[in-house]
C-alpha positions in Angstrom: 97.5 138.3 113.5 93.9 137.2 113.6 93.1 139.6 110.6 96.1 138.3 108.7 94.9 134.7 109.2 91.2 135.5 109.1 90.3 132.3 107.2 91.8 130.1 109.8 89.0 128.5 112.0 91.3 127.5 114.9 93.1 129.7 117.3 95.9 132.0 116.3 98.1 132.7 119.3 101.2 134.8 120.2 103.3 134.8 123.4 102.2 136.2 126.6 98.9 134.0 127.1 98.2 130.7 129.0 96.8 129.5 125.7 99.9 130.0 123.9 101.8 128.2 126.6 99.5 125.3 126.5 99.6 125.1 122.8 103.4 125.0 122.8 103.8 122.4 125.6 106.1 119.4 124.9 106.8 115.9 126.3 110.4 116.8 127.0 110.4 119.7 129.4 113.9 120.6 128.4 112.8 121.2 124.8 110.3 123.8 124.3 108.8 125.7 121.5 108.9 129.6 121.5 107.4 130.5 118.0 106.4 133.9 116.8 102.8 132.5 116.0 100.9 129.3 116.8 98.1 128.2 114.6 95.9 125.6 116.1 94.7 123.9 113.0 91.3 122.3 112.9 91.3 121.2 109.3 93.6 120.7 106.2 92.2 124.2 105.1 93.5 125.8 108.2 96.9 124.3 107.5 96.8 125.5 103.9 96.0 129.0 105.1 98.8 128.9 107.7 101.4 127.6 105.3 100.6 130.2 102.7 100.7 133.0 105.2 104.1 131.8 106.6 105.5 131.3 103.0 104.5 134.8 102.0 106.3 136.3 105.1 109.4 134.0 104.7 108.6 132.6 108.1 109.8 129.0 108.8 107.4 126.4 110.0 107.3 123.8 112.7 104.7 121.2 113.2 103.5 119.6 116.4 101.2 116.8 117.1 102.2 114.9 120.4 105.5 116.7 120.6 107.5 113.7 121.7 110.4 114.7 119.4 111.5 118.4 119.4 114.5 119.5 117.6 114.5 123.4 117.7 113.0 126.1 119.8 111.3 127.6 116.7 112.3 131.2 117.4 110.7 133.5 114.9 108.8 130.7 113.3 105.2 129.7 112.9 104.2 126.6 114.9 101.2 124.7 113.4 99.6 122.4 115.9 97.4 119.4 114.8 96.0 118.1 118.0 92.5 119.3 117.1 92.4 117.1 114.0 91.0 113.9 115.2 88.7 112.4 112.4 89.2 108.7 111.9 87.6 106.0 109.9 88.2 102.2 109.5 87.5 100.2 106.4 87.1 96.6 107.7 86.8 95.0 104.3 89.9 96.7 103.0 91.7 96.6 106.4 92.8 100.2 106.4 92.6 103.3 108.6 92.2 107.0 107.6 93.6 109.1 110.4 94.0 112.8 110.7 97.2 114.3 112.1 96.1 114.9 115.7 95.5 111.4 116.5 97.7 109.2 118.9 97.9 105.5 118.9 96.0 105.4 122.3 93.0 106.8 120.3 93.4 104.5 117.3 94.1 101.1 119.1 90.7 100.8 120.9 88.8 101.5 117.8 90.6 99.0 115.6 90.6 96.4 118.3 86.8 96.6 118.4 86.9 95.3 114.7 89.5 92.6 115.3 92.4 94.6 113.7 95.6 96.2 114.8 98.0 98.9 113.4 101.8 98.7 113.5 101.9 101.0 116.7 104.9 101.7 118.8 106.0 101.2 122.3 104.4 104.3 123.7 100.7 104.7 122.8 100.6 108.4 123.6 102.9 109.1 120.6 101.3 110.7 117.6 100.4 108.4 114.7 101.8 110.7 111.9 105.0 111.7 113.4 105.9 108.2 114.4 105.0 106.8 111.0 107.0 109.4 109.0 110.0 108.6 111.0 109.6 104.9 110.1 107.6 103.5 113.0 109.3 100.6 114.9 106.7 98.4 116.6 107.7 96.1 119.6 104.8 93.8 118.7 104.2 93.6 114.8 107.6 95.0 113.5 109.7 91.9 113.1 106.8 90.2 111.4 105.5 93.0 109.2 108.2 95.7 109.1 108.1 99.4 109.6 104.8 101.3 109.9 105.9 103.4 107.1 106.0 100.2 104.8 102.1 99.9 105.1 101.1 103.5 104.2 98.8 103.7 101.1 98.1 107.6 101.0 98.9 110.8 102.6 97.3 114.2 102.3 100.0 116.7 102.5 100.2 120.5 102.6 103.5 121.4 100.8 105.4 124.6 101.0 103.3 126.4 98.5 100.3 126.1 100.7 98.6 123.4 98.3 96.9 120.3 99.6 98.0 117.3 97.7 97.1 113.7 97.8 100.3 111.7 97.7 100.3 108.0 96.7 103.1 105.8 95.1 101.3 106.5 91.7 100.5 110.2 92.0 103.8 111.5 93.3 106.2 108.6 93.8 109.3 110.6 94.8 107.4 112.6 97.4 105.8 109.5 98.8 109.2 107.8 99.1 110.7 110.9 101.0 107.8 111.5 103.3 108.1 108.0 104.7 111.4 108.2 106.7 111.9 111.9 105.9 110.3 112.9 109.1 108.5 116.3 108.5 111.0 117.8 106.1 108.7 118.0 103.0 105.4 119.4 104.2 102.5 118.9 106.8 100.8 115.6 106.6 97.2 116.2 107.5 95.8 112.8 107.0 97.2 109.4 106.5 95.9 106.0 105.2 97.5 102.8 106.3 97.0 99.1 106.6 95.8 97.3 109.7 95.9 93.6 110.4 94.0 90.8 111.9 95.7 90.6 115.3 93.8 90.8 118.6 96.1 89.4 121.2 99.7 88.6 122.0 101.8 86.8 124.6 104.2 89.3 126.2 105.0 91.9 128.8 108.3 92.2 130.8 110.5 90.3 133.1 112.4 92.3 135.7 115.7 91.2 137.2 118.0 92.8 139.9 120.4 95.0 138.2 123.2 93.2 140.0 122.6 90.3 137.7 122.9 92.5 134.5 125.9 90.5 133.2 124.1 87.1 133.3 120.9 88.4 132.0 122.4 90.4 129.1 124.4 87.4 128.1 121.3 85.1 128.2 119.3 87.7 126.1 122.2 88.2 123.7 122.5 84.4 122.9 118.7 84.1 123.0 117.8 86.7 120.3 119.3 85.0 117.3 117.1 81.8 118.1 113.8 83.7 118.0 111.3 83.4 115.3 110.0 86.6 113.4 106.8 86.3 115.4 108.8 87.3 118.5 110.1 90.8 119.2 112.3 91.7 122.2 114.4 94.5 123.8 116.3 94.9 127.0 116.4 97.9 129.3 118.8 98.7 132.0 116.9 101.0 134.4 117.4 103.0 137.5 113.9 103.6 138.5 112.6 106.6 140.6 111.2 106.1 144.2 107.5 106.8 143.2 104.4 105.4 144.8 102.9 104.6 141.4 105.6 101.9 140.8 105.2 98.3 142.3 107.1 97.6 145.5 109.8 95.5 143.9 110.6 98.3 141.4 110.3 101.4 143.5 113.7 103.1 143.5 115.4 100.0 142.2 118.0 99.2 139.9 116.7 96.6 137.4 117.1 94.8 134.1 113.9 94.9 132.2 113.6 92.3 129.4 110.6 93.1 127.1 108.9 90.3 125.0 106.1 90.1 122.6 105.1 86.9 120.8 102.3 86.5 118.2 102.1 82.8 118.5 100.3 80.9 121.1 100.9 81.3 124.9 102.3 77.8 125.0 104.8 78.6 122.4 105.6 81.7 124.1 106.2 79.9 127.5 108.6 77.6 125.8 110.4 80.5 124.1 110.8 82.5 127.3 111.8 79.7 129.6 115.5 80.2 129.1 115.3 83.9 130.0 113.3 83.2 133.1 116.1 80.9 134.3 118.8 83.5 133.7 118.7 85.1 137.1 116.2 85.6 140.1 113.1 87.3 139.0 111.9 90.4 140.8 108.6 90.7 138.7 107.1 88.9 135.7 104.2 90.4 133.7 104.6 88.2 130.7 101.2 86.6 129.8 98.4 86.6 127.3 97.2 90.1 126.6 94.8 92.0 124.3 96.5 94.0 121.5 95.4 97.2 123.3 97.9 96.5 126.0 100.8 97.0 123.8 102.1 99.8 126.1 102.6 97.2 128.8 105.4 95.7 126.9 107.9 98.5 127.6 105.8 100.5 130.2 107.2 103.8 128.8 106.5 106.8 131.0 103.5 108.8 130.1 103.8 112.2 131.9 106.1 115.0 130.5 109.4 115.3 132.2 112.8 116.9 131.6 115.4 114.6 130.0 118.3 114.3 127.8 118.8 111.4 125.4 121.1 109.7 122.8 120.9 106.9 120.4 123.1 104.6 118.5 122.8 101.9 115.9 124.9 98.8 116.3 125.9 96.6 113.2 126.6 93.7 115.8 126.3 92.9 119.5 129.2 90.5 120.3 130.3 89.3 123.7 132.9 92.1 124.0 130.2 94.7 123.3 128.0 93.3 126.0 130.8 93.1 128.5 131.5 96.9 127.6 127.9 97.7 128.2 127.9 96.0 131.7 131.2 97.9 132.5 129.5 101.2 131.5 126.0 100.8 132.9 126.1 97.8 135.5 126.8 97.6 139.2 129.7 99.9 140.4 129.8 101.7 137.1 128.5 105.1 138.5 126.0 105.3 135.7 123.0 107.5 136.4 120.9 107.0 133.3 117.3 106.4 134.0 117.1 103.9 131.1 119.5 102.5 128.6 117.8 100.1 126.2 118.8 97.9 123.4 116.2 96.8 120.8 116.7 93.7 118.6 115.5 94.4 115.1 116.0 91.9 112.2 113.1 89.9 110.4 110.9 92.0 108.4 112.6 95.2 109.5 115.3 94.1 107.0 113.1 93.6 104.1 112.3 96.2 101.6 108.5 96.9 101.4 106.5 96.5 98.0 106.6 100.2 97.8 110.1 101.5 98.8 110.6 104.5 101.2 113.4 106.4 102.9 113.5 104.5 106.2 117.2 104.4 106.9 118.0 101.4 109.1 117.2 98.3 107.2 119.8 95.7 107.9 120.8 97.2 111.1 120.3 94.5 113.8 120.2 96.6 117.0 119.5 100.2 118.1 120.4 101.6 121.5 118.6 104.5 123.2 119.8 106.2 126.4 117.6 108.4 128.5 118.6 110.6 131.4 116.2 112.5 133.6 117.1 116.0 134.8 116.8 119.7 134.1 119.0 122.2 132.4 121.1 122.7 135.5 122.3 119.1 135.1 122.7 119.2 131.3 126.5 119.0 131.1 126.7 116.0 133.5 123.8 114.1 132.0 125.1 114.6 128.5 128.4 113.3 129.5 126.9 110.2 131.0 125.1 109.5 127.8 128.3 110.2 125.7 130.2 107.8 127.9 127.9 105.0 126.9 127.5 105.8 123.2 131.3 106.5 122.8 132.1 103.3 124.7 130.0 101.3 122.2 131.2 103.1 119.2 133.5 100.3 117.9 130.4 98.3 117.0 128.3 101.3 115.7 126.4 101.1 112.5 126.7 103.9 109.9 123.0 105.0 109.9 120.6 106.0 112.6 116.9 105.4 113.4 115.3 108.9 112.7 112.7 108.6 115.3 115.2 108.0 118.1 117.5 111.0 117.1 117.9 113.5 119.9 118.2 117.4 119.6 121.9 116.8 120.4 122.4 114.4 117.4 122.5 115.1 113.6 122.8 118.8 114.2 124.2 119.7 110.8 124.1 118.5 107.2 127.0 116.1 107.7 125.3 114.6 110.7 121.9 114.2 108.9 123.7 112.8 105.9 125.4 110.2 108.2 122.1 109.2 109.8 120.5 108.5 106.4 123.6 107.3 104.4 125.1 109.3 101.6 123.0 107.9 98.6 119.7 108.2 100.4 120.5 111.7 101.7 121.4 112.9 98.1 118.0 111.7 96.9 116.1 113.3 99.7 118.0 116.6 99.2 117.0 116.6 95.6 113.4 116.0 96.5 113.6 118.7 99.1 114.9 121.1 96.5 111.8 120.4 94.4 109.1 120.6 97.1 110.7 123.0 99.8 113.5 125.0 98.1 113.4 127.8 100.7 113.6 125.1 103.6 110.4 126.3 105.3 110.2 123.0 107.0 113.6 123.2 108.9 112.7 122.5 112.7 113.7 118.8 112.3 116.8 116.9 111.6 117.0 118.9 108.6 117.6 117.8 105.0 118.9 120.7 103.1 117.6 121.4 99.6 120.1 120.2 97.1 
């Protein structure tokens, strides 16, 4: 293989070595890559060479940056990893960042913060910049004010299925630009991305933890509170059964809790007034809400960092009335028998609903809530944990919206063309499929929630 890919500067690996296993490692230990070949790209030139080789062999291609969302095992495929591609520059005057495909938000945030700027990063700073953005990119801090991360992309360098490196902008390739932002890896390998950053240095936020036994009261307070919020405030609520780990604070160790997450871009005084009704909803176990630097965005959700085995499901909600809240309490609250590690509901609205200046394929504008369930356990628990997740999503299906947030889709969701069409909506999917036909007619980039060529 080294001879066949002699112009690749990075490693070319096959199964049977520790290097191969390390290169294929994923965040979800239940979802692994087992490709025929791995190319550890160090540059766009490496990606071009790898794609040309795979295309000539009729070999499908998967791409890995941080590997938080894995859809297929990639048997018989080429896996291109981008983790060595870390170049980044910030243009302070233009308020833009150029970032290569291997960067994570944890590497971008400190550098932009030094210059008084912030990107539209997500709840987990260890997520890859490019994968997050291509799936839309829903921020728990800037989203309701500024919209999706995809809405603020200016340019992408993309290796398409023919092995050519293209600069894609709204002017040079408007259809491909539209499809990439929301199409989540179906159209090529994005090697570099240019996006806007904003003059934000701090926020008022964090989390309030309540006893799980008070779920009904807290959820009802939160449900009635959400419509009163200004667009400068973003929130979500997690129903969590936490592990008994020494790394957790005493009040949370092994506890059943309700975790209300809050981020407010206004002053701390404004934030205090806004949050006061929630603090009064029930006894508080722990309160981390306060003034924070923008680099502390991960403290809003406190998402786990270390890889683990898990199963997940998601659901978009067109509304969240009192009956839906009562159903959620019955399915996940005290005495429910629920064993999910986390079931969270995120409030959207605000700028998430507005079309950006340059349209893109993000599928959930106008959807007010998204739900995400997370069950920790290995393959020996698969049937049981999937049933636990289905019990919640099926129970809330009377209020389900007809589109899905692509970044939240699990390997168990949108598993065929009908499922992917439903996630995007019929009209959007038809346009995506036509663009896929033009740019990837052989469907080389298929290890994703796959859009079939028209």
